[in-house]
C-alpha positions as CSV (number, residue, x, y, z in Angstrom):
1,M,4.8,-42.0,119.4
2,A,3.2,-39.8,116.8
3,V,0.7,-37.2,117.2
4,A,-1.7,-35.6,115.0
5,V,-3.2,-32.0,115.0
6,E,-6.9,-31.5,114.6
7,S,-8.2,-28.1,113.4
8,G,-10.2,-26.1,116.0
9,R,-12.6,-24.4,113.3
10,V,-16.3,-24.8,114.2
11,A,-19.1,-24.9,111.6
12,G,-21.0,-21.9,110.7
13,P,-19.6,-18.1,111.0
14,A,-16.0,-17.5,111.2
15,I,-16.3,-18.1,115.2
16,T,-12.6,-19.5,115.4
17,Q,-9.7,-20.0,113.5
18,M,-6.7,-22.1,113.1
19,A,-4.2,-20.1,115.7
20,R,-1.2,-20.8,113.6
21,R,-0.4,-22.8,110.3
22,R,1.8,-26.0,110.9
23,F,5.0,-26.6,108.9
24,R,6.0,-30.2,108.4
25,S,9.9,-30.2,109.4
26,N,12.3,-32.1,107.4
27,Q,14.1,-32.9,110.7
28,R,12.8,-36.3,112.2
29,H,14.1,-35.3,115.8
30,E,14.7,-31.8,117.2
31,P,17.5,-30.8,119.1
32,V,16.5,-31.5,122.8
33,T,16.3,-28.1,124.2
34,E,13.5,-26.8,126.6
35,R,11.0,-24.4,124.9
36,S,8.0,-22.7,126.1
37,F,4.6,-24.3,125.4
38,Q,3.7,-21.3,123.4
39,E,6.9,-21.3,121.3
40,Y,6.0,-25.2,120.9
41,L,2.4,-24.5,119.6
42,Y,3.9,-21.6,116.9
43,S,6.9,-23.2,115.6
44,S,7.3,-27.2,116.3
45,G,6.5,-29.7,113.6
46,A,3.5,-31.4,115.3
47,P,3.4,-34.3,113.4
48,Q,6.9,-35.2,114.1
49,T,6.4,-34.4,118.0
50,S,6.8,-37.1,120.6
51,R,4.9,-37.2,123.8
52,T,8.2,-37.3,125.5
53,E,9.2,-33.8,123.8
54,L,5.6,-32.5,124.9
55,M,6.7,-33.1,128.3
56,R,9.8,-31.6,128.0
57,L,8.4,-28.5,126.7
58,V,5.8,-27.9,129.6
59,R,8.5,-28.6,132.0
60,G,8.9,-24.7,132.8
61,G,5.7,-24.6,134.3
62,E,3.3,-21.8,133.7
63,D,4.3,-18.1,133.1
64,T,3.0,-14.7,132.4
65,F,1.8,-16.1,128.8
66,L,0.9,-19.4,129.7
67,E,-1.8,-21.0,131.7
68,L,-1.9,-24.8,132.4
69,K,-5.4,-26.3,133.2
70,V,-6.5,-30.3,133.8
71,K,-10.0,-29.3,132.4
72,L,-12.7,-27.0,132.2
73,S,-14.7,-27.3,135.3
74,N,-15.2,-23.5,136.5
75,S,-16.7,-21.3,133.3
76,E,-16.1,-18.1,135.6
77,R,-12.6,-18.6,136.7
78,I,-11.8,-19.4,133.1
79,V,-13.8,-16.3,132.1
80,Q,-11.1,-14.1,134.2
81,E,-8.1,-16.1,133.4
82,I,-9.2,-15.3,129.6
83,V,-9.6,-11.4,130.5
84,A,-6.2,-11.1,132.0
85,L,-4.5,-12.8,129.5
86,A,-6.2,-10.3,126.9
87,N,-5.4,-7.6,128.9
88,T,-1.5,-8.6,129.4
89,G,-0.6,-8.8,125.9
90,G,-2.1,-12.5,125.3
91,G,-1.4,-15.8,125.8
92,V,-2.1,-19.2,125.8
93,I,-4.4,-21.5,128.0
94,V,-3.7,-25.2,127.5
95,F,-6.4,-27.7,128.7
96,G,-5.2,-31.2,129.5
97,V,-2.2,-30.5,131.5
98,N,-2.5,-31.2,135.4
99,D,-0.1,-28.8,138.1
100,Q,2.6,-31.7,137.9
101,L,3.0,-30.8,134.3
102,R,1.8,-34.0,133.3
103,V,-0.6,-34.4,130.2
104,E,-3.8,-36.1,131.3
105,G,-5.6,-35.3,128.5
106,I,-9.1,-34.1,128.2
107,E,-12.6,-35.5,127.5
108,E,-15.4,-34.3,125.3
109,G,-13.2,-32.2,123.5
110,E,-15.7,-31.0,121.2
111,A,-18.1,-29.8,123.8
112,V,-14.8,-28.2,125.8
113,Q,-14.4,-26.3,122.7
114,D,-17.9,-25.2,122.3
115,E,-17.9,-23.8,126.0
116,L,-14.8,-21.9,125.0
117,V,-16.3,-20.3,121.7
118,R,-19.4,-19.3,124.3
119,I,-17.4,-17.7,126.8
120,C,-15.4,-15.7,124.1
121,R,-18.6,-14.5,122.5
122,E,-20.8,-14.0,125.4
123,E,-19.0,-13.7,128.7
124,I,-16.1,-11.4,127.8
125,V,-16.9,-7.6,126.6
126,P,-15.7,-6.8,124.2
127,S,-15.9,-9.8,122.6
128,L,-12.9,-12.1,121.4
129,I,-12.6,-14.7,118.6
130,P,-10.6,-17.7,119.9
131,F,-8.1,-19.3,118.0
132,I,-8.4,-23.2,119.3
133,D,-6.0,-26.0,118.4
134,R,-6.9,-29.8,119.5
135,I,-3.9,-31.8,119.8
136,A,-5.0,-35.6,119.7
137,F,-2.6,-38.8,120.8
138,D,-2.8,-42.2,119.3
139,N,-3.6,-43.5,122.9
140,G,-6.4,-41.4,122.5
141,R,-5.5,-38.8,125.4
142,R,-6.1,-35.3,123.8
143,I,-5.3,-31.5,124.9
144,L,-6.8,-28.4,123.6
145,A,-5.1,-24.9,123.4
146,L,-6.9,-21.7,123.5
147,D,-4.8,-18.9,121.9
148,V,-5.6,-15.2,123.2
149,N,-4.9,-12.3,121.4
150,G,-6.6,-9.2,122.7
151,K,-6.7,-6.1,120.3
152,R,-9.4,-4.1,121.6
153,R,-8.0,-3.8,125.3
154,P,-9.5,-3.2,127.9
155,Y,-11.4,-6.5,128.4
156,R,-13.4,-7.2,131.1
157,T,-15.9,-9.8,132.8
158,R,-19.9,-9.6,131.9
159,D,-20.6,-8.4,135.4
160,G,-17.9,-5.6,134.7
161,R,-14.5,-6.5,136.4
162,F,-11.2,-6.0,134.8
163,F,-8.3,-8.4,135.3
164,V,-4.4,-8.8,134.5
165,R,-2.1,-11.0,134.5
166,V,1.2,-11.1,137.0
167,G,3.9,-13.8,136.8
168,A,1.6,-17.0,136.4
169,E,-1.0,-15.4,138.4
170,K,-4.2,-13.4,137.5
171,R,-5.6,-10.5,139.8
172,E,-8.2,-7.6,139.5
173,A,-6.7,-4.6,137.8
174,S,-6.2,-1.6,140.0
175,P,-7.0,1.8,139.4
176,E,-3.8,2.8,137.9
177,E,-3.3,-0.5,135.6
178,L,-6.9,0.2,134.4
179,A,-6.1,3.9,133.6
180,T,-3.3,2.8,131.8
181,L,-5.1,0.1,129.6
182,L,-7.8,2.8,128.8
183,D,-4.8,5.0,127.7
184,D,-3.4,2.4,125.4
185,A,-6.5,1.5,123.9
186,R,-7.9,5.1,123.5
187,P,-5.6,7.8,123.8
188,L,-8.2,10.2,124.9
189,S,-5.9,12.4,127.3
190,Y,-2.9,13.2,124.6
191,E,-4.3,16.7,124.4
192,S,-3.9,17.1,127.8
193,L,-0.5,16.2,128.3
194,P,1.8,19.1,128.7
195,A,3.5,20.2,125.7
196,L,7.4,19.6,126.1
197,G,9.2,22.7,126.0
198,A,6.2,25.2,126.0
199,S,5.7,28.2,128.1
200,V,2.7,30.8,128.5
201,S,5.1,33.0,126.5
202,D,4.1,30.7,123.6
203,I,0.2,31.2,123.6
204,D,-1.4,34.0,121.5
205,E,-2.9,36.0,124.3
206,A,-4.9,38.2,121.7
207,H,-6.6,35.2,120.6
208,L,-7.0,33.5,123.9
209,W,-8.5,36.9,125.8
210,S,-10.8,37.4,122.7
211,F,-11.9,33.8,123.1
212,M,-12.6,34.6,126.7
213,R,-14.5,37.8,126.5
214,A,-17.0,35.9,124.3
215,F,-18.1,34.5,127.6
216,E,-18.5,38.0,129.3
217,G,-21.7,38.5,131.5
218,G,-21.4,34.7,131.9
219,A,-18.6,32.4,132.7
220,F,-16.0,35.2,132.5
221,D,-15.9,38.6,134.4
222,E,-13.3,40.8,132.9
223,A,-13.2,43.1,135.9
224,S,-12.3,40.6,138.1
225,A,-9.2,39.2,135.6
226,K,-6.6,41.8,137.0
227,D,-3.7,42.1,134.7
228,Y,-5.0,39.6,132.5
229,P,-3.4,36.2,134.1
230,T,-3.1,34.1,131.0
231,A,-1.3,31.4,132.9
232,E,-4.1,31.2,135.4
233,M,-6.9,31.4,132.7
234,L,-5.0,28.3,131.0
235,E,-5.1,26.3,134.0
236,R,-8.3,26.9,136.3
237,H,-10.8,28.3,133.8
238,L,-10.0,26.1,130.8
239,L,-8.2,23.0,131.8
240,L,-5.4,23.8,129.4
241,A,-2.4,23.8,131.4
242,T,-0.5,21.8,134.1
243,S,1.7,22.9,136.9
244,N,5.2,21.9,137.0
245,G,6.6,22.9,140.1
246,S,6.5,26.6,140.0
247,E,5.8,26.5,136.4
248,I,2.6,26.9,134.4
249,V,3.0,24.3,131.2
250,P,0.4,24.8,128.4
251,T,-1.0,21.3,127.2
252,V,-0.8,20.4,123.7
253,G,-4.3,21.1,123.3
254,A,-3.7,24.9,124.5
255,V,-0.6,25.3,121.8
256,L,-2.7,23.7,118.9
257,L,-5.9,26.3,119.6
258,F,-4.0,29.2,121.2
259,G,-0.5,28.7,120.4
260,R,1.5,31.5,118.1
261,D,1.9,30.1,114.9
262,E,5.9,29.8,115.4
263,S,5.6,28.2,118.3
264,V,3.2,25.8,117.0
265,A,5.3,24.5,114.4
266,R,8.7,24.3,116.9
267,L,6.6,22.4,119.6
268,L,4.2,20.1,117.6
269,P,6.0,19.8,114.0
270,R,3.6,16.8,113.0
271,A,0.9,19.1,113.6
272,A,1.1,20.5,110.2
273,V,-1.0,19.7,106.8
274,I,1.1,18.4,103.9
275,A,-0.9,20.5,101.2
276,T,-0.7,19.1,97.5
277,R,-2.2,19.9,94.1
278,F,-1.7,16.9,91.5
279,G,-2.0,17.4,88.2
280,G,-3.9,14.3,87.5
281,E,-6.3,11.7,89.3
282,N,-4.1,10.1,91.8
283,N,-0.8,10.9,93.7
284,Q,1.4,9.3,90.7
285,A,0.3,12.3,88.7
286,P,2.9,15.6,88.5
287,I,2.8,17.7,91.3
288,I,1.5,21.0,90.7
289,E,2.2,22.4,94.1
290,R,3.2,21.3,97.3
291,V,3.1,23.3,100.4
292,E,3.2,22.8,104.6
293,L,0.4,24.4,106.5
294,K,1.6,25.2,110.1
295,G,0.5,27.2,112.5
296,S,-2.5,27.2,115.4
297,L,-5.6,25.1,114.4
298,A,-7.2,28.6,113.0
299,T,-4.4,29.2,111.0
300,V,-4.0,25.7,109.3
301,Y,-7.8,26.0,108.8
302,E,-7.8,29.0,107.0
303,S,-4.5,28.1,105.2
304,A,-6.2,24.9,103.7
305,V,-9.7,26.6,102.7
306,R,-7.4,29.3,100.7
307,F,-5.3,26.2,99.2
308,I,-8.6,24.5,98.0
309,T,-10.1,27.6,96.8
310,R,-6.8,28.2,95.1
311,Y,-7.8,25.2,92.8
312,S,-11.4,24.4,93.3
313,D,-14.7,26.4,93.3
314,L,-16.8,26.2,96.6
315,W,-20.8,26.7,96.1
316,D,-23.9,26.6,98.4
317,A,-25.7,25.0,95.9
318,R,-25.1,23.0,92.6
319,P,-24.0,25.4,89.7
320,T,-26.5,25.5,87.2
321,Q,-23.9,26.3,84.4
322,P,-22.8,22.9,82.8
323,R,-18.9,22.5,83.3
324,S,-17.3,22.5,79.9
325,N,-16.2,19.2,78.6
326,A,-14.5,20.4,75.3
327,D,-11.7,17.9,74.1
328,D,-9.4,21.0,73.1
329,A,-9.6,22.8,76.3
330,P,-5.7,23.7,77.1
331,V,-6.3,22.0,81.0
332,P,-9.1,20.6,82.8
333,A,-12.0,22.9,83.9
334,R,-12.0,23.4,87.7
335,A,-14.3,21.2,90.0
336,N,-16.7,22.2,92.2
337,Y,-17.5,21.3,95.4
338,Q,-20.3,22.0,98.1
339,R,-18.6,24.6,100.6
340,G,-20.0,23.3,103.9
341,V,-18.9,20.0,103.1
342,V,-15.3,21.1,102.3
343,M,-15.6,23.0,105.6
344,E,-16.5,20.3,108.0
345,A,-13.9,17.8,106.3
346,I,-11.2,20.3,107.1
347,A,-12.6,20.9,110.8
348,N,-12.9,17.3,111.1
349,T,-9.6,16.6,110.3
350,L,-7.6,19.3,112.4
351,I,-9.8,18.1,115.7
352,H,-10.0,14.7,115.3
353,R,-6.5,13.7,114.4
354,D,-4.4,11.0,116.6
355,L,-1.4,13.2,116.9
356,A,0.2,10.5,119.4
357,L,1.0,8.6,116.0
358,R,4.6,10.0,115.3
359,D,5.0,8.6,111.9
360,I,2.0,9.7,109.9
361,T,1.0,13.1,108.6
362,T,-2.0,14.6,107.5
363,R,-2.3,15.4,103.7
364,L,-4.6,17.3,101.7
365,N,-4.6,16.1,98.3
366,I,-6.4,17.8,95.3
367,F,-6.9,15.9,92.2
368,D,-8.6,16.9,89.0
369,R,-11.9,15.7,90.2
370,S,-11.8,14.8,94.1
371,I,-10.4,16.1,97.1
372,E,-8.5,13.0,99.4
373,I,-7.6,14.1,102.9
374,V,-5.6,11.3,104.6
375,N,-5.4,11.5,108.6
376,P,-3.7,9.9,111.4
377,R,-6.3,7.8,113.4
378,R,-5.5,4.1,114.8
379,S,-7.0,1.6,113.2
380,A,-7.1,-0.9,116.4
381,G,-10.9,-0.5,118.0
382,F,-12.2,1.8,115.4
383,A,-11.8,0.2,112.0
384,P,-14.3,-1.3,111.0
385,V,-16.2,-1.1,114.1
386,A,-16.8,2.3,114.3
387,L,-16.9,3.1,110.8
388,K,-20.5,2.8,110.1
389,A,-21.5,4.3,113.5
390,I,-19.7,7.6,112.6
391,R,-21.9,8.1,109.7
392,Y,-24.9,8.3,112.0
393,G,-23.2,10.9,114.0
394,M,-22.2,8.5,116.9
395,P,-19.2,10.4,118.2
396,E,-15.5,8.9,118.2
397,R,-13.6,12.0,119.6
398,L,-10.1,11.6,120.4
399,N,-9.6,15.3,121.7
400,A,-12.8,16.3,123.1
401,Q,-11.1,19.7,124.2
402,V,-9.9,20.7,121.0
403,A,-13.3,20.1,119.5
404,A,-15.2,22.0,121.6
405,I,-13.6,24.9,121.8
406,F,-12.7,25.0,118.1
407,S,-16.5,24.3,117.3
408,N,-17.5,27.1,119.6
409,P,-18.3,30.6,117.5
410,A,-16.3,32.1,120.2
411,Y,-12.8,31.0,118.5
412,G,-13.7,32.9,115.8
413,L,-14.2,30.6,113.1
414,T,-17.3,29.9,111.1
415,P,-17.0,25.9,110.3
416,A,-19.9,24.3,109.1
417,H,-22.0,22.1,111.6
418,G,-23.9,19.1,111.5
419,G,-20.9,16.4,111.6
420,L,-20.3,13.4,109.1
421,P,-23.8,12.9,108.6
422,M,-24.2,16.2,107.4
423,L,-21.2,16.1,105.1
424,L,-22.4,12.9,103.3
425,R,-26.0,14.1,102.8
426,E,-25.0,17.0,101.0
427,A,-22.0,16.0,99.2
428,R,-24.4,13.1,97.7
429,S,-27.0,16.3,96.6
430,F,-24.4,18.2,95.4
431,S,-22.2,15.6,93.4
432,N,-24.9,12.7,93.0
433,R,-21.7,10.5,94.6
434,L,-21.1,9.5,98.3
435,P,-17.8,10.7,99.8
436,D,-15.4,7.4,99.9
437,I,-14.3,6.8,103.5
438,A,-11.5,4.2,104.6
439,A,-9.7,3.3,107.8
440,F,-7.0,1.2,107.4
441,N,-3.0,1.0,108.7
442,D,-3.8,3.8,111.1
443,E,-5.0,6.3,108.6
444,F,-8.3,7.7,108.0
445,R,-9.2,8.3,104.3
446,L,-12.0,10.9,102.9
447,R,-12.6,11.6,99.5
448,L,-14.9,14.3,97.7
449,H,-16.1,13.8,94.6
450,G,-16.1,17.2,92.3
451,V,-18.6,18.0,89.6
């Protein structure tokens, strides 16, 4: 008996999409082997699939990635099933198959599909885009498959409950499981991890105690800090160290902020910045100079500013003297940038890096008429959702501790303030062009235009 596959596309905006592209097989009968129903949905030549084969595919029953339902009769339970699958790697819910693995079909397939679309949009937070297929048999029986693919975990029901799937069953997530989901989705705690191989001797005590003394008379009392207990200050006062048995280990944030330059380069090599001056307008132009900026955040910040000023001029206001555009000039005139914009861009680059991404390095590229900064920042859950919000100053911080200390005057730097809204406003006022902002392939890109 032949089967036909109907599209699950719904009229209006892109609410649902075809879950998979079907390819007609040249082979009339596929080998008689048992496969999972999920594999069938992804790979089978559906127009040649018989009901007998369909029964053979579902014979294995439910598992972590497959849920079988006779019908959609309890929306609350379906919401929980979808949330559990989305939080546990995704999967498929098939409607029209009973507990004895028999295809009974469903009635009013359009109504079931509409209800699933509503559930995914309104009952699940954040909302899901449903991928729906309807498979219709010649005898009139139909089944419906909902493919759940969660990319913005953790998901929850509208009443705030989190579910995961264990084997063929769902259950409410434990606090430990929820914490894991949160860490996977938003690596906020990476800065708090102990720096592998680090010790208190890797900390630049002069810089640390200079920071602490700035709070004298308030949070810090130098008279009570006998013998300058660096380990105690890091662990109990700043929360920048963890106890590993009898040893105090500085965190990643502590090494970035207060580490000796040579220690940062050794312990966190991917925290370096690759700075390049290109002799043209793109990265295909000849390289004039390329250096690797290493050390603590303070050292890298100051090194980046020096590198930029070596090839550009920083002004507090737009220069009144027009730039020379003489065609016979041996080299292009130096580009001019607003000082606060460049300072803010460098600061944001250093404190908002996603250092959990090991294969992406921060790059500072200087071209003849623009400066481009490329930073590791995972796109899932950020782009395009947060790309507009950050322009209004809505924080999307990965490293809250690092950001707070780096931005504090006690740290010893004088970065600009005002965040991305200030950067956009001042850059446009200075150059009459808004900076270009984009996020894709786990990279955040910012391009400033000079005059």
